[in-house]
N, C-alpha and C positions, 0 to 999 in steps of 0.2 A: 504494500500499499505506500509506503513511503516513496518508492521509486515512481508510482503512478501520480501522486499528488505532487512531487516535484517536477515531474516533467510536463504535467498541465500547468503549473504554475509558470514553467519557462514559455510555454507556448500561448498563454493568456495575455492578452493586451489590456491596457487601462479600460475599465467599464465591463470587462468581460466578467461573466460568471461561470464557475466550474461547480457542477453538481454531481452528486453520486446517485445514478439512477438506481432505485429499488427493484425495478423490472430486470434488470441485466443480469444474467447468472454469473456466479462466482467461482463456477467449477470446482466447489468443496476447498475452496482455500480459507474458509472461516467456518466456525460452528454454526453460526445462523445469521440472520438478518441484523441482530442487535450487536453481534460480535463485530461485523462488517463496519457498522456505523461507528463503533467505538473505535476500530482501527482507522478509520478515516478522521475522525475527530483528532486523535493522537497525531496523526500525520501532518494534519493542518497546524496543529500547535506548535510543531517543531519547524515550521517555516519561518 
């Protein structure tokens, strides 16, 4: 998730919004949707 968020941050321009799509499959990378959201927020906090 850290790599994904970092890359999205690099590609985003001023005024862009980067969102985590709840409908996109995570391919068993996370325990559940809540875990995925926690990991996303943790990665955002590291920026």
